[in-house]
TORKOL-4160 file (C-alpha; in steps of 0.2 Angstrom, whole numbers, padded with zeros to 4 digits, m for minus):
429
<pt num="1" X="0229" Y="0634" Z="0331"/>
<pt num="2" X="0217" Y="0646" Z="0339"/>
<pt num="3" X="0206" Y="0647" Z="0323"/>
<pt num="4" X="0203" Y="0629" Z="0320"/>
<pt num="5" X="0189" Y="0626" Z="0333"/>
<pt num="6" X="0176" Y="0625" Z="0320"/>
<pt num="7" X="0184" Y="0611" Z="0309"/>
<pt num="8" X="0179" Y="0596" Z="0319"/>
<pt num="9" X="0161" Y="0603" Z="0319"/>
<pt num="10" X="0161" Y="0605" Z="0300"/>
<pt num="11" X="0168" Y="0587" Z="0298"/>
<pt num="12" X="0155" Y="0580" Z="0311"/>
<pt num="13" X="0140" Y="0588" Z="0301"/>
<pt num="14" X="0147" Y="0583" Z="0284"/>
<pt num="15" X="0146" Y="0565" Z="0290"/>
<pt num="16" X="0129" Y="0568" Z="0298"/>
<pt num="17" X="0122" Y="0576" Z="0282"/>
<pt num="18" X="0129" Y="0562" Z="0271"/>
<pt num="19" X="0122" Y="0549" Z="0283"/>
<pt num="20" X="0105" Y="0557" Z="0288"/>
<pt num="21" X="0102" Y="0571" Z="0276"/>
<pt num="22" X="0090" Y="0584" Z="0285"/>
<pt num="23" X="0091" Y="0602" Z="0281"/>
<pt num="24" X="0096" Y="0606" Z="0299"/>
<pt num="25" X="0112" Y="0596" Z="0296"/>
<pt num="26" X="0116" Y="0605" Z="0280"/>
<pt num="27" X="0113" Y="0622" Z="0288"/>
<pt num="28" X="0125" Y="0618" Z="0302"/>
<pt num="29" X="0137" Y="0611" Z="0289"/>
<pt num="30" X="0137" Y="0627" Z="0280"/>
<pt num="31" X="0138" Y="0637" Z="0296"/>
<pt num="32" X="0154" Y="0628" Z="0302"/>
<pt num="33" X="0162" Y="0630" Z="0285"/>
<pt num="34" X="0158" Y="0649" Z="0284"/>
<pt num="35" X="0165" Y="0651" Z="0302"/>
<pt num="36" X="0181" Y="0641" Z="0298"/>
<pt num="37" X="0184" Y="0651" Z="0282"/>
<pt num="38" X="0181" Y="0668" Z="0292"/>
<pt num="39" X="0193" Y="0662" Z="0305"/>
<pt num="40" X="0206" Y="0657" Z="0292"/>
<pt num="41" X="0205" Y="0657" Z="0273"/>
<pt num="42" X="0218" Y="0643" Z="0274"/>
<pt num="43" X="0205" Y="0632" Z="0282"/>
<pt num="44" X="0192" Y="0636" Z="0269"/>
<pt num="45" X="0204" Y="0631" Z="0255"/>
<pt num="46" X="0210" Y="0615" Z="0265"/>
<pt num="47" X="0192" Y="0609" Z="0268"/>
<pt num="48" X="0190" Y="0607" Z="0249"/>
<pt num="49" X="0201" Y="0592" Z="0247"/>
<pt num="50" X="0196" Y="0585" Z="0264"/>
<pt num="51" X="0177" Y="0587" Z="0259"/>
<pt num="52" X="0181" Y="0578" Z="0242"/>
<pt num="53" X="0189" Y="0564" Z="0251"/>
<pt num="54" X="0174" Y="0561" Z="0262"/>
<pt num="55" X="0161" Y="0563" Z="0248"/>
<pt num="56" X="0170" Y="0551" Z="0236"/>
<pt num="57" X="0172" Y="0539" Z="0250"/>
<pt num="58" X="0153" Y="0540" Z="0255"/>
<pt num="59" X="0148" Y="0538" Z="0236"/>
<pt num="60" X="0159" Y="0522" Z="0235"/>
<pt num="61" X="0151" Y="0516" Z="0251"/>
<pt num="62" X="0133" Y="0520" Z="0244"/>
<pt num="63" X="0137" Y="0511" Z="0228"/>
<pt num="64" X="0142" Y="0496" Z="0237"/>
<pt num="65" X="0127" Y="0496" Z="0248"/>
<pt num="66" X="0115" Y="0500" Z="0233"/>
<pt num="67" X="0109" Y="0516" Z="0242"/>
<pt num="68" X="0117" Y="0529" Z="0230"/>
<pt num="69" X="0099" Y="0535" Z="0225"/>
<pt num="70" X="0098" Y="0543" Z="0242"/>
<pt num="71" X="0110" Y="0557" Z="0235"/>
<pt num="72" X="0096" Y="0564" Z="0224"/>
<pt num="73" X="0086" Y="0567" Z="0240"/>
<pt num="74" X="0101" Y="0574" Z="0249"/>
<pt num="75" X="0104" Y="0587" Z="0234"/>
<pt num="76" X="0085" Y="0592" Z="0234"/>
<pt num="77" X="0086" Y="0596" Z="0253"/>
<pt num="78" X="0101" Y="0608" Z="0250"/>
<pt num="79" X="0093" Y="0619" Z="0237"/>
<pt num="80" X="0084" Y="0631" Z="0248"/>
<pt num="81" X="0100" Y="0635" Z="0258"/>
<pt num="82" X="0113" Y="0635" Z="0244"/>
<pt num="83" X="0109" Y="0653" Z="0239"/>
<pt num="84" X="0111" Y="0660" Z="0257"/>
<pt num="85" X="0127" Y="0650" Z="0259"/>
<pt num="86" X="0134" Y="0657" Z="0243"/>
<pt num="87" X="0130" Y="0675" Z="0248"/>
<pt num="88" X="0138" Y="0673" Z="0265"/>
<pt num="89" X="0153" Y="0665" Z="0257"/>
<pt num="90" X="0155" Y="0679" Z="0245"/>
<pt num="91" X="0154" Y="0692" Z="0258"/>
<pt num="92" X="0168" Y="0683" Z="0268"/>
<pt num="93" X="0180" Y="0681" Z="0253"/>
<pt num="94" X="0176" Y="0698" Z="0245"/>
<pt num="95" X="0191" Y="0706" Z="0254"/>
<pt num="96" X="0203" Y="0692" Z="0246"/>
<pt num="97" X="0195" Y="0695" Z="0229"/>
<pt num="98" X="0197" Y="0713" Z="0230"/>
<pt num="99" X="0215" Y="0711" Z="0236"/>
<pt num="100" X="0219" Y="0700" Z="0221"/>
<pt num="101" X="0210" Y="0711" Z="0208"/>
<pt num="102" X="0220" Y="0726" Z="0215"/>
<pt num="103" X="0236" Y="0717" Z="0217"/>
<pt num="104" X="0236" Y="0704" Z="0203"/>
<pt num="105" X="0254" Y="0699" Z="0207"/>
<pt num="106" X="0249" Y="0692" Z="0224"/>
<pt num="107" X="0252" Y="0674" Z="0225"/>
<pt num="108" X="0263" Y="0663" Z="0236"/>
<pt num="109" X="0279" Y="0658" Z="0227"/>
<pt num="110" X="0283" Y="0640" Z="0225"/>
<pt num="111" X="0299" Y="0644" Z="0236"/>
<pt num="112" X="0287" Y="0649" Z="0250"/>
<pt num="113" X="0278" Y="0633" Z="0249"/>
<pt num="114" X="0295" Y="0623" Z="0249"/>
<pt num="115" X="0301" Y="0632" Z="0264"/>
<pt num="116" X="0285" Y="0630" Z="0274"/>
<pt num="117" X="0281" Y="0612" Z="0270"/>
<pt num="118" X="0282" Y="0598" Z="0282"/>
<pt num="119" X="0295" Y="0585" Z="0282"/>
<pt num="120" X="0293" Y="0567" Z="0289"/>
<pt num="121" X="0304" Y="0571" Z="0304"/>
<pt num="122" X="0292" Y="0585" Z="0309"/>
<pt num="123" X="0280" Y="0572" Z="0314"/>
<pt num="124" X="0291" Y="0566" Z="0328"/>
<pt num="125" X="0298" Y="0584" Z="0333"/>
<pt num="126" X="0294" Y="0594" Z="0348"/>
<pt num="127" X="0297" Y="0611" Z="0354"/>
<pt num="128" X="0314" Y="0615" Z="0364"/>
<pt num="129" X="0303" Y="0619" Z="0379"/>
<pt num="130" X="0294" Y="0602" Z="0379"/>
<pt num="131" X="0297" Y="0591" Z="0394"/>
<pt num="132" X="0302" Y="0577" Z="0382"/>
<pt num="133" X="0313" Y="0588" Z="0371"/>
<pt num="134" X="0329" Y="0578" Z="0376"/>
<pt num="135" X="0322" Y="0562" Z="0368"/>
<pt num="136" X="0315" Y="0569" Z="0352"/>
<pt num="137" X="0321" Y="0581" Z="0338"/>
<pt num="138" X="0318" Y="0599" Z="0342"/>
<pt num="139" X="0310" Y="0611" Z="0330"/>
<pt num="140" X="0300" Y="0627" Z="0331"/>
<pt num="141" X="0286" Y="0636" Z="0322"/>
<pt num="142" X="0277" Y="0626" Z="0308"/>
<pt num="143" X="0288" Y="0611" Z="0310"/>
<pt num="144" X="0282" Y="0604" Z="0327"/>
<pt num="145" X="0269" Y="0591" Z="0322"/>
<pt num="146" X="0271" Y="0577" Z="0335"/>
<pt num="147" X="0254" Y="0570" Z="0338"/>
<pt num="148" X="0260" Y="0561" Z="0354"/>
<pt num="149" X="0262" Y="0543" Z="0357"/>
<pt num="150" X="0247" Y="0542" Z="0368"/>
<pt num="151" X="0235" Y="0548" Z="0354"/>
<pt num="152" X="0244" Y="0536" Z="0342"/>
<pt num="153" X="0242" Y="0521" Z="0353"/>
<pt num="154" X="0224" Y="0525" Z="0357"/>
<pt num="155" X="0220" Y="0528" Z="0338"/>
<pt num="156" X="0227" Y="0510" Z="0334"/>
<pt num="157" X="0216" Y="0503" Z="0348"/>
<pt num="158" X="0201" Y="0512" Z="0341"/>
<pt num="159" X="0205" Y="0504" Z="0324"/>
<pt num="160" X="0206" Y="0487" Z="0330"/>
<pt num="161" X="0193" Y="0487" Z="0344"/>
<pt num="162" X="0179" Y="0495" Z="0335"/>
<pt num="163" X="0183" Y="0490" Z="0317"/>
<pt num="164" X="0167" Y="0480" Z="0314"/>
<pt num="165" X="0156" Y="0493" Z="0322"/>
<pt num="166" X="0164" Y="0508" Z="0314"/>
<pt num="167" X="0172" Y="0502" Z="0298"/>
<pt num="168" X="0165" Y="0516" Z="0288"/>
<pt num="169" X="0171" Y="0530" Z="0299"/>
<pt num="170" X="0188" Y="0522" Z="0302"/>
<pt num="171" X="0191" Y="0520" Z="0283"/>
<pt num="172" X="0186" Y="0538" Z="0280"/>
<pt num="173" X="0197" Y="0545" Z="0294"/>
<pt num="174" X="0212" Y="0534" Z="0288"/>
<pt num="175" X="0210" Y="0541" Z="0271"/>
<pt num="176" X="0210" Y="0559" Z="0278"/>
<pt num="177" X="0226" Y="0555" Z="0287"/>
<pt num="178" X="0235" Y="0548" Z="0272"/>
<pt num="179" X="0229" Y="0562" Z="0260"/>
<pt num="180" X="0233" Y="0576" Z="0273"/>
<pt num="181" X="0250" Y="0569" Z="0277"/>
<pt num="182" X="0255" Y="0569" Z="0258"/>
<pt num="183" X="0248" Y="0586" Z="0255"/>
<pt num="184" X="0257" Y="0593" Z="0271"/>
<pt num="185" X="0274" Y="0588" Z="0263"/>
<pt num="186" X="0271" Y="0601" Z="0250"/>
<pt num="187" X="0277" Y="0602" Z="0232"/>
<pt num="188" X="0292" Y="0591" Z="0233"/>
<pt num="189" X="0302" Y="0580" Z="0245"/>
<pt num="190" X="0317" Y="0569" Z="0244"/>
<pt num="191" X="0316" Y="0552" Z="0254"/>
<pt num="192" X="0331" Y="0542" Z="0259"/>
<pt num="193" X="0334" Y="0526" Z="0269"/>
<pt num="194" X="0352" Y="0523" Z="0273"/>
<pt num="195" X="0362" Y="0525" Z="0257"/>
<pt num="196" X="0347" Y="0525" Z="0246"/>
<pt num="197" X="0338" Y="0540" Z="0240"/>
<pt num="198" X="0324" Y="0544" Z="0229"/>
<pt num="199" X="0330" Y="0561" Z="0224"/>
<pt num="200" X="0318" Y="0575" Z="0223"/>
<pt num="201" X="0300" Y="0569" Z="0219"/>
<pt num="202" X="0286" Y="0580" Z="0214"/>
<pt num="203" X="0271" Y="0577" Z="0226"/>
<pt num="204" X="0252" Y="0580" Z="0223"/>
<pt num="205" X="0253" Y="0598" Z="0231"/>
<pt num="206" X="0264" Y="0603" Z="0217"/>
<pt num="207" X="0250" Y="0600" Z="0204"/>
<pt num="208" X="0237" Y="0607" Z="0215"/>
<pt num="209" X="0247" Y="0623" Z="0216"/>
<pt num="210" X="0249" Y="0624" Z="0197"/>
<pt num="211" X="0231" Y="0618" Z="0192"/>
<pt num="212" X="0221" Y="0626" Z="0205"/>
<pt num="213" X="0225" Y="0645" Z="0208"/>
<pt num="214" X="0216" Y="0645" Z="0224"/>
<pt num="215" X="0231" Y="0635" Z="0232"/>
<pt num="216" X="0243" Y="0649" Z="0227"/>
<pt num="217" X="0236" Y="0659" Z="0242"/>
<pt num="218" X="0242" Y="0646" Z="0254"/>
<pt num="219" X="0259" Y="0649" Z="0262"/>
<pt num="220" X="0261" Y="0634" Z="0274"/>
<pt num="221" X="0256" Y="0616" Z="0267"/>
<pt num="222" X="0262" Y="0609" Z="0284"/>
<pt num="223" X="0245" Y="0616" Z="0291"/>
<pt num="224" X="0236" Y="0601" Z="0283"/>
<pt num="225" X="0243" Y="0592" Z="0298"/>
<pt num="226" X="0228" Y="0599" Z="0308"/>
<pt num="227" X="0217" Y="0586" Z="0299"/>
<pt num="228" X="0229" Y="0572" Z="0304"/>
<pt num="229" X="0227" Y="0578" Z="0322"/>
<pt num="230" X="0208" Y="0579" Z="0321"/>
<pt num="231" X="0206" Y="0562" Z="0313"/>
<pt num="232" X="0218" Y="0554" Z="0326"/>
<pt num="233" X="0209" Y="0561" Z="0340"/>
<pt num="234" X="0192" Y="0554" Z="0334"/>
<pt num="235" X="0201" Y="0537" Z="0332"/>
<pt num="236" X="0208" Y="0539" Z="0349"/>
<pt num="237" X="0191" Y="0542" Z="0356"/>
<pt num="238" X="0185" Y="0526" Z="0348"/>
<pt num="239" X="0199" Y="0517" Z="0356"/>
<pt num="240" X="0194" Y="0524" Z="0373"/>
<pt num="241" X="0176" Y="0519" Z="0369"/>
<pt num="242" X="0181" Y="0502" Z="0364"/>
<pt num="243" X="0191" Y="0499" Z="0380"/>
<pt num="244" X="0176" Y="0504" Z="0391"/>
<pt num="245" X="0164" Y="0493" Z="0382"/>
<pt num="246" X="0176" Y="0478" Z="0384"/>
<pt num="247" X="0176" Y="0483" Z="0403"/>
<pt num="248" X="0195" Y="0485" Z="0402"/>
<pt num="249" X="0200" Y="0494" Z="0419"/>
<pt num="250" X="0197" Y="0513" Z="0418"/>
<pt num="251" X="0214" Y="0516" Z="0426"/>
<pt num="252" X="0222" Y="0511" Z="0409"/>
<pt num="253" X="0213" Y="0526" Z="0402"/>
<pt num="254" X="0220" Y="0536" Z="0416"/>
<pt num="255" X="0237" Y="0530" Z="0412"/>
<pt num="256" X="0235" Y="0536" Z="0394"/>
<pt num="257" X="0229" Y="0553" Z="0400"/>
<pt num="258" X="0245" Y="0554" Z="0411"/>
<pt num="259" X="0256" Y="0549" Z="0397"/>
<pt num="260" X="0248" Y="0562" Z="0385"/>
<pt num="261" X="0250" Y="0576" Z="0398"/>
<pt num="262" X="0268" Y="0572" Z="0400"/>
<pt num="263" X="0271" Y="0572" Z="0381"/>
<pt num="264" X="0263" Y="0589" Z="0379"/>
<pt num="265" X="0270" Y="0597" Z="0395"/>
<pt num="266" X="0281" Y="0613" Z="0392"/>
<pt num="267" X="0294" Y="0619" Z="0404"/>
<pt num="268" X="0304" Y="0635" Z="0405"/>
<pt num="269" X="0291" Y="0643" Z="0393"/>
<pt num="270" X="0297" Y="0661" Z="0389"/>
<pt num="271" X="0284" Y="0675" Z="0391"/>
<pt num="272" X="0284" Y="0693" Z="0385"/>
<pt num="273" X="0276" Y="0706" Z="0396"/>
<pt num="274" X="0267" Y="0718" Z="0385"/>
<pt num="275" X="0260" Y="0736" Z="0389"/>
<pt num="276" X="0242" Y="0735" Z="0395"/>
<pt num="277" X="0230" Y="0750" Z="0396"/>
<pt num="278" X="0238" Y="0759" Z="0411"/>
<pt num="279" X="0255" Y="0757" Z="0403"/>
<pt num="280" X="0252" Y="0761" Z="0385"/>
<pt num="281" X="0266" Y="0773" Z="0378"/>
<pt num="282" X="0260" Y="0791" Z="0380"/>
<pt num="283" X="0261" Y="0794" Z="0362"/>
<pt num="284" X="0247" Y="0782" Z="0358"/>
<pt num="285" X="0236" Y="0791" Z="0371"/>
<pt num="286" X="0239" Y="0807" Z="0363"/>
<pt num="287" X="0235" Y="0800" Z="0346"/>
<pt num="288" X="0219" Y="0792" Z="0353"/>
<pt num="289" X="0213" Y="0809" Z="0360"/>
<pt num="290" X="0215" Y="0819" Z="0343"/>
<pt num="291" X="0198" Y="0822" Z="0336"/>
<pt num="292" X="0204" Y="0825" Z="0318"/>
<pt num="293" X="0205" Y="0810" Z="0305"/>
<pt num="294" X="0223" Y="0804" Z="0304"/>
<pt num="295" X="0233" Y="0792" Z="0293"/>
<pt num="296" X="0249" Y="0787" Z="0303"/>
<pt num="297" X="0266" Y="0781" Z="0297"/>
<pt num="298" X="0276" Y="0774" Z="0312"/>
<pt num="299" X="0295" Y="0774" Z="0310"/>
<pt num="300" X="0307" Y="0766" Z="0309"/>
<pt num="301" X="0301" Y="0754" Z="0297"/>
<pt num="302" X="0311" Y="0742" Z="0286"/>
<pt num="303" X="0309" Y="0728" Z="0274"/>
<pt num="304" X="0307" Y="0712" Z="0284"/>
<pt num="305" X="0322" Y="0703" Z="0277"/>
<pt num="306" X="0333" Y="0718" Z="0281"/>
<pt num="307" X="0331" Y="0714" Z="0300"/>
<pt num="308" X="0335" Y="0700" Z="0311"/>
<pt num="309" X="0328" Y="0683" Z="0308"/>
<pt num="310" X="0311" Y="0681" Z="0316"/>
<pt num="311" X="0316" Y="0668" Z="0329"/>
<pt num="312" X="0328" Y="0682" Z="0337"/>
<pt num="313" X="0313" Y="0694" Z="0339"/>
<pt num="314" X="0300" Y="0683" Z="0347"/>
<pt num="315" X="0303" Y="0688" Z="0365"/>
<pt num="316" X="0309" Y="0706" Z="0363"/>
<pt num="317" X="0300" Y="0718" Z="0375"/>
<pt num="318" X="0293" Y="0734" Z="0369"/>
<pt num="319" X="0306" Y="0745" Z="0378"/>
<pt num="320" X="0320" Y="0735" Z="0370"/>
<pt num="321" X="0315" Y="0737" Z="0352"/>
<pt num="322" X="0327" Y="0742" Z="0339"/>
<pt num="323" X="0326" Y="0746" Z="0320"/>
<pt num="324" X="0332" Y="0729" Z="0316"/>
<pt num="325" X="0317" Y="0720" Z="0325"/>
<pt num="326" X="0307" Y="0722" Z="0310"/>
<pt num="327" X="0294" Y="0709" Z="0314"/>
<pt num="328" X="0292" Y="0714" Z="0332"/>
<pt num="329" X="0290" Y="0732" Z="0328"/>
<pt num="330" X="0275" Y="0730" Z="0317"/>
<pt num="331" X="0267" Y="0717" Z="0329"/>
<pt num="332" X="0267" Y="0729" Z="0343"/>
<pt num="333" X="0261" Y="0743" Z="0332"/>
<pt num="334" X="0246" Y="0732" Z="0326"/>
<pt num="335" X="0243" Y="0729" Z="0345"/>
<pt num="336" X="0243" Y="0747" Z="0349"/>
<pt num="337" X="0232" Y="0752" Z="0335"/>
<pt num="338" X="0218" Y="0743" Z="0344"/>
<pt num="339" X="0220" Y="0756" Z="0357"/>
<pt num="340" X="0221" Y="0772" Z="0347"/>
<pt num="341" X="0210" Y="0766" Z="0332"/>
<pt num="342" X="0218" Y="0777" Z="0319"/>
<pt num="343" X="0222" Y="0772" Z="0302"/>
<pt num="344" X="0240" Y="0768" Z="0298"/>
<pt num="345" X="0251" Y="0761" Z="0284"/>
<pt num="346" X="0260" Y="0750" Z="0296"/>
<pt num="347" X="0256" Y="0732" Z="0300"/>
<pt num="348" X="0261" Y="0714" Z="0299"/>
<pt num="349" X="0255" Y="0699" Z="0288"/>
<pt num="350" X="0261" Y="0683" Z="0280"/>
<pt num="351" X="0261" Y="0692" Z="0264"/>
<pt num="352" X="0266" Y="0709" Z="0258"/>
<pt num="353" X="0261" Y="0717" Z="0241"/>
<pt num="354" X="0274" Y="0724" Z="0229"/>
<pt num="355" X="0267" Y="0742" Z="0232"/>
<pt num="356" X="0269" Y="0740" Z="0251"/>
<pt num="357" X="0287" Y="0734" Z="0249"/>
<pt num="358" X="0291" Y="0748" Z="0238"/>
<pt num="359" X="0284" Y="0761" Z="0250"/>
<pt num="360" X="0294" Y="0752" Z="0264"/>
<pt num="361" X="0310" Y="0753" Z="0254"/>
<pt num="362" X="0307" Y="0772" Z="0252"/>
<pt num="363" X="0304" Y="0774" Z="0270"/>
<pt num="364" X="0320" Y="0766" Z="0275"/>
<pt num="365" X="0328" Y="0782" Z="0269"/>
<pt num="366" X="0319" Y="0793" Z="0281"/>
<pt num="367" X="0321" Y="0808" Z="0285"/>
<pt num="368" X="0326" Y="0812" Z="0267"/>
<pt num="369" X="0315" Y="0825" Z="0258"/>
<pt num="370" X="0310" Y="0812" Z="0245"/>
<pt num="371" X="0303" Y="0801" Z="0259"/>
<pt num="372" X="0292" Y="0815" Z="0266"/>
<pt num="373" X="0286" Y="0820" Z="0249"/>
<pt num="374" X="0281" Y="0802" Z="0245"/>
<pt num="375" X="0271" Y="0801" Z="0262"/>
<pt num="376" X="0263" Y="0817" Z="0258"/>
<pt num="377" X="0257" Y="0811" Z="0240"/>
<pt num="378" X="0249" Y="0796" Z="0247"/>
<pt num="379" X="0239" Y="0805" Z="0260"/>
<pt num="380" X="0249" Y="0801" Z="0276"/>
<pt num="381" X="0245" Y="0815" Z="0289"/>
<pt num="382" X="0256" Y="0811" Z="0303"/>
<pt num="383" X="0273" Y="0803" Z="0306"/>
<pt num="384" X="0276" Y="0795" Z="0323"/>
<pt num="385" X="0295" Y="0794" Z="0326"/>
<pt num="386" X="0300" Y="0782" Z="0339"/>
<pt num="387" X="0317" Y="0790" Z="0343"/>
<pt num="388" X="0323" Y="0777" Z="0355"/>
<pt num="389" X="0322" Y="0763" Z="0342"/>
<pt num="390" X="0335" Y="0772" Z="0332"/>
<pt num="391" X="0354" Y="0773" Z="0335"/>
<pt num="392" X="0359" Y="0789" Z="0344"/>
<pt num="393" X="0368" Y="0796" Z="0329"/>
<pt num="394" X="0353" Y="0793" Z="0318"/>
<pt num="395" X="0341" Y="0800" Z="0331"/>
<pt num="396" X="0350" Y="0817" Z="0332"/>
<pt num="397" X="0351" Y="0818" Z="0313"/>
<pt num="398" X="0332" Y="0815" Z="0311"/>
<pt num="399" X="0328" Y="0828" Z="0324"/>
<pt num="400" X="0339" Y="0841" Z="0316"/>
<pt num="401" X="0333" Y="0837" Z="0298"/>
<pt num="402" X="0314" Y="0838" Z="0303"/>
<pt num="403" X="0317" Y="0854" Z="0313"/>
<pt num="404" X="0322" Y="0863" Z="0297"/>
<pt num="405" X="0310" Y="0854" Z="0285"/>
<pt num="406" X="0296" Y="0864" Z="0277"/>
<pt num="407" X="0285" Y="0849" Z="0275"/>
<pt num="408" X="0282" Y="0844" Z="0293"/>
<pt num="409" X="0279" Y="0852" Z="0310"/>
<pt num="410" X="0281" Y="0845" Z="0327"/>
<pt num="411" X="0264" Y="0843" Z="0336"/>
<pt num="412" X="0269" Y="0831" Z="0350"/>
<pt num="413" X="0285" Y="0826" Z="0359"/>
<pt num="414" X="0291" Y="0816" Z="0374"/>
<pt num="415" X="0307" Y="0808" Z="0379"/>
<pt num="416" X="0304" Y="0793" Z="0368"/>
<pt num="417" X="0293" Y="0798" Z="0354"/>
<pt num="418" X="0288" Y="0812" Z="0343"/>
<pt num="419" X="0274" Y="0816" Z="0331"/>
<pt num="420" X="0275" Y="0827" Z="0316"/>
<pt num="421" X="0261" Y="0833" Z="0305"/>
<pt num="422" X="0264" Y="0833" Z="0287"/>
<pt num="423" X="0259" Y="0849" Z="0278"/>
<pt num="424" X="0247" Y="0844" Z="0264"/>
<pt num="425" X="0250" Y="0852" Z="0247"/>
<pt num="426" X="0238" Y="0866" Z="0244"/>
<pt num="427" X="0227" Y="0864" Z="0229"/>
<pt num="428" X="0225" Y="0879" Z="0217"/>
<pt num="429" X="0206" Y="0882" Z="0213"/>
């Protein structure tokens, strides 16, 4: 995941702070947590159980070593920085708080969690484009969690070769792996061996979901797997360190590197050319040059489940888009918005509020008068009609209807797109 780069640093500085104390370690610990949360709210939530595992493990270790009194000193060292951390944390999560207050119905349903949980087989699954795809199960999206055999073997070597020296760290990492694996399996699973089956079992994530509302914002429990990968990677590094200290030939490490590269190698990977600055559709250049404030509605738009399944839209080029490419349409529009910088009602996210769904359902009936009046009432100023994304008969019907509508006027047109300005209601003084 492109937003996970801060997680290893957070874990590193949590260990450093628990072991050494020091305000500088606590400062960086807070910094990496804030950056992780700012990158993805998921990671801010996921780091809670991971941190609890590490802290509990460290407390048990200190009790055993009779050094638990050090925690008082650790807590005193954090006091000056806690206030600044809480202020920064509040600023980061404020948009989510506001969204929840304005849309109290917003939460992931338990069905979302069930669909996007990991399954045990996901941990031996690879992409269809993987070089080793003929030999392992093939899956896509959130269900490809294979850590590679090279990393697993090196991790086992790390456990065995450095146990005496790194016992504390190894136990902690193994605990993170086990807990993260269980949580990645989501709210429930059914396990079977041959003819024997456990039936559906409720798992710990089910209780986290119901007892701690913050987990109701999480859509993909399978992403807990990132902590499995991080922990295995640290253990694998210990394995390499152990081999080098035992003067095992360096070429063996090279063999592991080669195996790792083979396991992650991708072939026939599909690419999608996207319009760059010099080939941006003309309509967006026109929009960008308009000095007046604008709130755009780009059409066609549909409820996402009224279109094709997501997997069939992943590689659709812009000039081939159709109304049924609901995900791809909105993804391109978000991309182009970075060019024209105008406000718009369109967009793509992993969650859609009920108000957005109702508006989208209304806009599916465009160009009815009810649709245009609805847009007028919520303050939309301009409609971009992507004519070529409609079927030919619908395209002509839209053109004729809007030409005779008293609510809109044509302000821009080219062979592919048109822009209509909505006549705002006049207020009586």
